[in-house]
C-alpha positions in Angstrom: -14.6 22.1 3.3 -15.4 24.2 0.2 -17.3 22.4 -2.4 -15.1 21.7 -5.5 -17.4 23.1 -7.9 -17.5 26.5 -6.0 -13.6 26.6 -5.1 -11.6 29.2 -7.1 -9.1 27.5 -9.1 -6.1 29.2 -7.4 -7.5 28.3 -4.1 -6.5 24.6 -4.2 -5.8 23.7 -7.7 -8.2 22.5 -10.5 -9.6 19.1 -10.2 -6.6 17.7 -11.8 -4.6 18.5 -9.1 -6.9 16.8 -6.5 -7.5 13.4 -5.2 -10.6 11.7 -6.9 -13.6 11.8 -4.6 -13.5 7.7 -4.2 -10.2 8.3 -2.4 -10.1 6.6 1.0 -7.9 5.6 4.0 -6.7 1.9 3.7 -4.9 0.0 6.4 -2.8 1.4 9.2 0.1 -0.2 11.0 1.4 0.0 14.5 4.8 -1.0 16.0 4.2 -2.3 19.4 6.0 -4.2 22.2 3.6 -6.6 23.3 1.8 -8.2 20.2 -0.5 -10.4 22.3 -1.7 -7.5 24.6 -2.3 -5.4 21.6 -3.9 -7.8 19.3 -6.3 -8.6 22.1 -7.4 -5.1 22.7 -8.1 -4.5 19.0 -10.2 -7.8 18.9 -11.9 -7.6 22.3 -12.4 -4.1 22.7 -12.7 -2.5 19.1 -14.1 -5.6 17.7 -11.9 -6.4 14.9 -11.5 -10.2 13.7 -8.1 -11.6 13.5 -7.5 -12.3 9.7 -3.8 -13.4 10.0 -1.3 -13.9 12.6 2.3 -15.3 13.3 4.8 -14.6 15.9 5.7 -11.0 14.6 2.7 -9.8 13.1 -1.3 -9.7 13.4 -3.8 -8.4 10.6 -7.2 -7.6 11.8 -10.2 -6.4 10.2 -14.0 -6.4 9.7 -16.2 -8.3 7.3 -12.8 -9.9 5.9 -11.3 -6.6 4.9 -7.9 -5.9 6.6 -7.9 -2.6 8.5 -4.7 -2.8 11.1 -1.4 -4.5 11.0 0.1 -4.9 14.3 4.0 -5.5 14.0 6.0 -6.7 17.2 9.1 -4.4 17.5 10.2 -4.4 21.3 13.8 -3.5 20.4 12.4 -0.2 18.9 12.2 2.5 22.0 8.9 3.8 23.2 7.8 6.9 21.4 9.5 10.0 23.1 7.5 13.0 24.6 8.6 15.4 21.4 8.3 12.7 18.7 5.7 13.3 15.9 3.5 10.5 15.1 -0.1 9.1 15.8 -3.0 11.1 17.5 -5.6 8.5 16.9 -6.6 5.9 14.4 -10.2 6.5 13.6 -12.5 3.2 12.8 -15.7 4.2 11.5 -18.7 1.8 12.1 -21.7 1.9 9.8 -24.5 2.7 12.1 -25.4 4.3 15.5 -26.2 0.5 16.7 -22.9 -0.4 15.8 -21.5 2.3 17.8 -23.6 1.5 20.7 -22.0 -2.0 20.6 -18.6 -0.5 20.5 -19.7 1.5 23.6 -20.8 -1.8 25.2 -17.3 -3.5 24.6 -15.6 -0.5 25.8 -17.5 -0.6 29.0 -17.3 -4.1 29.9 -13.8 -4.8 28.8 -11.9 -1.3 29.1 -12.3 2.5 29.9 -13.8 5.2 27.9 -11.4 8.3 27.8 -13.9 10.5 26.1 -17.0 10.8 24.1 -18.2 13.7 21.6 -20.9 14.6 19.6 -19.3 16.5 16.5 -22.5 17.4 14.7 -21.1 15.3 11.5 -20.6 12.3 13.6 -20.6 10.5 16.9 -17.3 9.5 18.6 -15.8 7.5 21.4 -12.1 7.9 22.6 -9.9 5.6 24.3 -6.1 4.4 24.3 -4.7 1.0 23.4 -2.5 -0.8 26.0 0.6 0.9 24.5 -0.9 4.4 24.6 -1.9 4.7 20.8 -5.0 6.7 20.3 -8.1 5.2 19.1 -11.4 6.8 17.8 -14.3 4.8 17.3 -17.1 6.7 15.6 -20.1 6.7 13.3 -21.0 9.3 10.7 -24.5 10.9 10.3 -26.0 10.9 6.9 -24.3 13.3 4.8 -27.5 15.3 4.1 -27.7 15.8 7.9 -24.4 17.5 8.0 -24.5 21.5 9.1 -22.5 23.4 6.9 -20.8 27.0 6.7 -22.0 29.6 4.0 -19.0 28.5 2.0 -20.2 24.9 2.0 -17.6 23.5 4.7 -19.1 21.0 7.1 -19.4 22.6 10.4 -17.8 20.4 13.3 -18.2 21.2 16.9 -17.1 19.2 20.1 -20.3 18.6 22.2 -21.2 16.2 24.8 -22.1 12.8 23.4 -25.5 11.3 24.3 -23.8 8.4 25.9 -26.8 6.7 27.0 -28.8 7.2 23.8 -25.8 5.6 21.8 -25.8 2.7 24.4 -29.7 2.1 23.9 -29.1 2.1 20.0 -27.0 -1.2 20.4 -28.9 -4.4 19.5 -30.2 -5.7 22.9 -29.9 -2.3 24.4 -27.2 -1.3 27.1 -27.5 -4.7 28.7 -23.8 -5.8 29.6 -25.0 -9.5 29.0 -25.7 -8.5 25.4 -22.1 -7.4 24.4 -21.4 -8.1 20.9 -18.0 -9.1 20.0 -17.2 -8.0 16.6 -17.6 -4.9 14.7 -20.0 -5.3 11.5 -18.9 -5.7 7.9 -18.6 -2.0 6.5 -16.4 -1.0 9.3 -13.2 0.7 8.2 -10.6 3.1 8.9 -12.6 6.4 8.3 -9.5 8.6 8.9 -6.1 9.0 10.6 -5.1 12.1 12.9 -1.5 12.8 13.1 0.7 14.7 15.6 3.2 16.9 13.6 5.9 19.4 14.1 4.7 21.8 11.2 1.6 22.3 9.5 3.4 24.1 6.8 5.2 21.0 6.3 2.0 18.7 6.6 0.4 20.7 3.8 3.3 20.4 1.5 3.1 16.9 1.3 -0.6 15.9 1.8 -2.4 18.8 0.2 0.1 20.1 -2.4 1.5 16.8 -3.5 -1.0 14.0 -2.6 -3.8 16.2 -3.5 -6.1 16.3 -0.5 -8.1 19.4 0.0 -8.1 21.8 3.3 -11.2 21.8 5.0 -11.8 22.8 8.8 -8.7 24.4 9.8 -7.4 26.7 12.8 -4.0 28.1 13.9 -2.9 24.6 15.4 -4.8 22.1 13.5 -5.7 21.1 9.9 -8.4 18.7 8.5 -8.0 17.5 4.8 -10.3 15.4 2.8 -11.2 14.1 -0.7 -14.6 14.3 -2.2 -16.2 16.6 0.4 -15.6 14.3 3.2 -15.0 15.8 6.8 -11.7 14.5 6.8 -9.5 11.7 5.8 -6.7 13.0 7.6 -6.1 15.4 10.6 -2.8 17.1 12.0 -2.3 19.1 14.9 0.4 20.7 16.9 -1.5 20.8 20.4 1.2 18.8 22.4 4.1 20.6 20.8 5.8 17.8 19.1 9.2 18.9 17.5 11.0 15.7 16.5 10.5 13.1 13.8 8.6 9.9 14.8 11.2 7.3 15.7 9.7 5.2 18.3 7.0 2.6 18.6 3.4 3.6 17.4 2.2 4.4 13.8 4.4 2.5 11.3 2.5 3.4 8.4 -1.1 4.1 6.7 -2.4 3.8 3.5 -4.1 6.4 1.2 -6.1 4.3 -1.8 -6.8 6.0 -4.8 -9.2 4.6 -7.4 -7.1 3.9 -10.2 -3.6 4.0 -11.9 -4.3 7.4 -13.6 -4.8 9.0 -10.0 -1.7 7.2 -8.9 0.3 8.6 -11.7 -1.2 12.2 -10.9 0.1 11.6 -7.3 3.6 10.8 -8.5 3.6 13.8 -10.9 2.7 16.2 -8.2 5.5 14.8 -5.8 7.9 15.4 -8.5 6.6 18.8 -9.3 6.6 19.9 -5.6 10.2 18.3 -5.0 11.3 20.1 -8.0 10.1 23.4 -6.9 10.6 23.5 -3.0 13.3 22.4 -0.5 10.7 20.0 1.0 12.1 17.0 3.3 10.3 14.0 2.2 11.5 10.7 0.5 9.6 8.6 -2.0 9.8 5.1 -2.7 8.4 3.1 -5.2 6.4 -0.3 -4.1 5.0 -2.9 -6.2 1.5 -1.7 -5.5 2.1 2.0 -5.6 4.4 4.3 -3.6 5.5 5.2 0.0 6.2 8.7 1.1 8.1 9.6 4.3 7.3 13.0 5.3 9.4 15.6 7.3 8.1 14.1 10.4 9.1 10.5 9.7 5.5 9.3 9.1 5.2 6.9 6.2 2.1 7.1 4.1 1.5 4.4 1.3 -0.4 5.3 -1.9 -1.9 2.4 -3.8 -4.8 1.4 -5.8 -7.5 -1.0 -4.6 
């Protein structure tokens, strides 16, 4: 990710065309067939607390902060094999000890599908009961991040020292010491999408919303604000070709710091819509706006 002080103005626009560095991901929302089973997974395995619950919806979070909304929608079909949508929701914990505690919950109560050392972060991967991808990760301190010569954080996918992470937990790797709850400070660090077109993804999330492209390859993009490694990922690895239509990701939030930043997003959306034939819809909301992109994915932009 190129540092904003060194980036040429015509590479990603000037600072006025970018999201402020305080920008972050807010809540994510899932549509599911079985509300009870899915809520239990995010409570007992991911470690989120149930903050609110009725027959149709549950809100879960950490430290009193809402992070995930689970909505019952049994009449909606399951996500199709070609549908765009969620690759994973990534819950970021504040320490290696908290990641070790998460690993303890997964080992005791679920199944671990993958574990990687990304140099910038350490990550666990699993699926929820309805096949929605989940990442639980912790960042290394930013001053320790390796970078390329242009300042872009350098990420790899190396084997994780799983036992080292387990030992970092409070009480070590003892299954009897499983910690039920993710600590305060846990948040949604990023959301990773499966899309049909990376060009269309960039038109919405880079040109319109104002994220900066960081790490990129022929079939993947990572974009962020404020020099973070990524707030959003998008890939075409599985050849998704049709818009999201079934269960799975309902929406997610991008939280900007103030009304001026929200107004700047609105202006960029209007400008891109006027200049190009882009398939996305914009809807005003009481707390901001909602954009539905060409892949049928809804992103809500709001202030804190």
